[in-house]
C-alpha positions in Angstrom: -46.6 58.0 -35.7 -45.0 60.6 -37.8 -45.8 64.3 -38.0 -47.6 65.6 -41.1 -44.6 67.6 -42.1 -41.9 64.8 -42.1 -41.1 62.0 -44.5 -42.8 58.6 -44.5 -41.6 56.3 -41.8 -38.9 53.8 -42.7 -40.1 50.2 -43.5 -38.5 47.1 -44.9 -36.9 47.8 -48.3 -36.0 51.4 -47.6 -34.2 53.4 -50.2 -30.4 53.7 -50.2 -29.0 56.5 -48.0 -28.2 59.9 -50.0 -25.2 62.0 -49.6 -25.3 65.7 -48.6 -22.7 68.2 -50.0 -22.1 71.9 -49.1 -21.5 74.2 -52.2 -19.1 75.9 -52.4 -18.0 75.0 -48.9 -19.4 74.0 -45.4 -17.4 77.0 -44.0 -19.4 80.0 -44.7 -18.6 83.7 -44.1 -21.2 85.8 -42.1 -24.0 86.9 -44.6 -22.6 84.6 -47.1 -24.5 81.9 -49.1 -24.2 78.1 -49.1 -26.1 75.5 -51.1 -26.9 72.1 -49.5 -27.1 69.4 -52.4 -28.8 66.2 -51.6 -27.5 63.5 -54.2 -29.1 60.1 -54.7 -26.8 57.0 -55.0 -28.6 56.0 -58.1 -30.7 57.6 -60.8 -34.3 57.5 -59.8 -36.7 55.0 -61.6 -40.0 56.0 -63.0 -42.0 58.4 -60.7 -41.2 61.5 -58.7 -38.8 61.7 -55.7 -39.3 64.2 -52.9 -36.2 65.6 -51.1 -36.2 67.1 -47.7 -33.6 68.9 -45.7 -33.4 68.5 -41.9 -31.5 70.4 -39.2 -30.6 69.2 -35.8 -32.8 70.8 -33.2 -35.4 71.8 -35.6 -38.5 69.7 -35.6 -39.8 70.6 -39.1 -38.0 70.1 -42.4 -36.2 73.2 -43.7 -37.3 72.8 -47.3 -38.7 70.3 -49.8 -38.0 69.8 -53.6 -39.7 67.5 -56.0 -37.7 65.9 -58.8 -38.5 63.5 -61.7 -35.2 62.8 -63.4 -32.2 64.4 -61.7 -30.1 62.7 -59.1 -29.9 65.8 -56.9 -31.8 68.7 -55.5 -30.5 71.9 -54.0 -31.5 73.9 -51.0 -29.9 77.4 -50.5 -29.2 79.2 -47.3 -29.1 82.9 -48.2 -27.3 85.6 -46.2 -26.0 83.1 -43.5 -26.2 84.1 -39.9 -24.7 82.4 -36.8 -28.2 81.0 -36.1 -27.9 79.1 -39.4 -24.9 77.1 -38.5 -25.4 73.5 -37.3 -25.7 70.0 -38.4 -27.7 69.1 -41.4 -29.0 65.9 -43.1 -31.2 65.1 -46.1 -33.7 62.4 -46.9 -35.9 61.5 -50.0 -38.9 59.3 -50.5 -40.9 58.1 -53.5 -44.1 59.9 -54.4 -46.2 56.6 -54.7 -49.3 55.3 -53.0 -47.0 53.3 -50.6 -43.8 55.5 -50.4 -40.6 54.3 -49.4 -38.3 56.6 -47.4 -34.5 56.6 -47.4 -32.2 56.5 -44.4 -31.0 60.1 -43.6 -27.7 61.2 -44.9 -24.6 61.4 -43.0 -24.7 64.7 -40.9 -22.9 67.7 -42.6 -21.8 70.6 -40.3 -22.1 74.1 -41.6 -20.2 76.7 -39.6 -19.6 80.5 -39.9 -15.9 81.4 -40.4 -15.6 85.0 -39.4 -17.8 85.2 -36.3 -16.4 84.8 -32.8 -19.4 83.3 -30.9 -19.6 82.2 -27.3 -19.9 78.3 -27.0 -22.5 76.8 -24.7 -21.7 74.2 -22.1 -24.2 71.7 -20.8 -24.0 68.5 -18.7 -25.6 65.1 -18.8 -27.2 63.7 -16.8 -27.1 66.5 -14.2 -24.9 69.2 -12.6 -25.5 67.5 -9.2 -24.2 63.9 -9.2 -23.2 61.3 -6.6 -19.7 59.9 -6.1 -18.8 57.3 -8.7 -21.3 58.4 -11.3 -20.6 59.1 -15.0 -20.9 62.7 -16.3 -20.5 64.2 -19.7 -19.9 67.9 -20.3 -21.0 69.0 -23.7 -19.4 72.1 -25.5 -21.2 73.3 -28.6 -20.3 76.2 -30.9 -21.4 77.8 -34.3 -17.9 78.9 -35.2 -15.6 77.1 -37.4 -13.2 75.8 -34.9 -11.3 72.6 -34.7 -10.4 72.3 -31.0 -12.6 72.2 -27.9 -11.0 72.7 -24.6 -12.7 72.1 -21.1 -11.3 74.4 -18.3 -11.9 74.5 -14.6 -11.4 77.4 -12.2 -8.2 77.1 -10.3 -6.5 75.0 -13.0 -3.7 76.5 -15.0 -4.1 74.1 -18.0 -7.3 72.7 -19.7 -8.8 69.7 -18.0 -9.4 68.0 -21.3 -8.9 68.8 -25.1 -10.7 67.3 -28.1 -9.9 68.0 -31.7 -13.2 67.6 -33.8 -14.5 69.1 -37.0 -18.1 68.9 -35.6 -20.0 71.6 -33.8 -19.9 70.0 -30.3 -17.7 67.7 -28.3 -18.3 65.7 -25.2 -15.9 65.6 -22.3 -16.5 62.4 -20.4 -15.7 61.9 -16.6 -16.3 58.2 -16.2 -16.3 58.2 -12.4 -16.5 61.5 -10.6 -14.8 62.1 -7.3 -14.8 65.0 -4.8 -11.9 66.5 -6.8 -14.2 67.0 -9.8 -16.5 69.4 -7.7 -16.0 73.0 -9.1 -16.8 75.6 -11.9 -16.2 74.6 -15.6 -16.2 76.5 -18.9 -15.3 75.6 -22.4 -13.7 77.3 -25.4 -13.9 76.5 -29.1 -11.0 77.7 -31.4 -9.1 77.0 -34.5 -5.8 75.6 -33.4 -3.0 75.6 -30.8 -3.2 79.1 -29.9 -6.1 80.5 -28.0 -7.5 83.7 -29.7 -7.5 87.0 -27.9 -10.0 88.1 -26.9 -11.4 84.6 -26.3 -15.1 84.0 -25.8 -15.6 81.3 -23.2 -18.9 79.7 -22.4 -20.9 80.6 -19.4 -19.7 78.8 -16.2 -21.2 75.5 -15.2 -21.0 74.5 -11.5 -20.7 70.7 -11.0 -21.4 69.5 -7.5 -20.7 65.9 -6.1 -22.6 64.5 -3.3 -21.9 61.5 -0.9 -20.8 60.7 2.6 -17.5 62.1 3.5 -14.9 59.4 3.7 -17.0 57.2 1.5 -14.5 55.1 -0.5 -14.6 55.6 -4.3 -12.4 52.8 -5.8 -10.2 53.8 -8.7 -10.7 52.1 -12.1 -9.8 48.3 -11.6 -10.0 48.3 -7.9 -13.7 47.2 -7.8 -12.7 44.1 -9.9 -9.8 43.4 -7.6 -12.0 43.2 -4.5 -13.2 39.6 -5.0 -9.7 38.4 -5.8 -8.3 40.0 -2.7 -11.1 38.5 -0.5 -10.4 35.0 -2.0 -6.7 35.3 -1.2 -7.6 36.2 2.4 -9.8 33.3 2.8 -7.3 30.9 1.5 -4.6 32.3 3.7 -7.0 32.0 6.8 -7.7 28.4 5.9 -4.1 27.6 5.6 -3.3 29.1 9.0 -6.2 27.2 10.5 -4.9 23.9 8.9 -1.4 24.5 10.3 -2.8 25.1 13.8 -4.8 21.9 13.6 -1.8 19.9 12.6 0.2 21.3 15.4 -2.6 20.6 18.0 -3.0 17.1 16.6 0.6 16.4 16.8 0.8 17.8 20.4 -2.1 15.6 21.5 -0.6 12.3 20.0 3.0 12.8 21.0 4.3 10.8 24.1 4.6 12.7 27.3 7.9 12.9 28.8 
């Protein structure tokens, strides 16, 4: 069941996906202005079309606009702040007795160019994990950066680096070991050089639990165990067969 403020739920025969543009640019200066234009793939047929703009992390639509003939509608962010940055989508639906809704547009990331903001670092599923579990550390920022780096206390170089135009990046640790225990922080910047002063995220402590000495096989080792066991069984069977042949020969050979 949808909320009263949202678009109709999708049903069979949903409308084509719209596109979302940022005018003049998705990179906006602090206190600047940006217009989010939602564009229909085809000219609307007879009847009215309701446009809606959505932002990730915001439950209610940011705005609505009713159009009857145009293929697009605009929603403008005035005097942009750091809090206005984020990922946006738009949808539209027919204003009919049984309205059809479109699929949401592809996400559009709006960022603030001249603000140095501290990114946030979170972890899924938890900051306390067991040996061998999978963990993802998410770094998110409102600044217009292109490079995310994950750093760990005690390490001279970043643990991982991701180039992405989006507002967040996920650093995956597929199978944690005791060596992954420690304090992490992330940085979002615009290129090769780290800015000075740099604003790092707040630290995040990752702890790994498990019995000391408990083996954590490396990638590929777990798959190799059945093969190794089969080889051992075959070798043991071969040795037993040879011993049996020797004993049989000894029993049937003439005594001197």
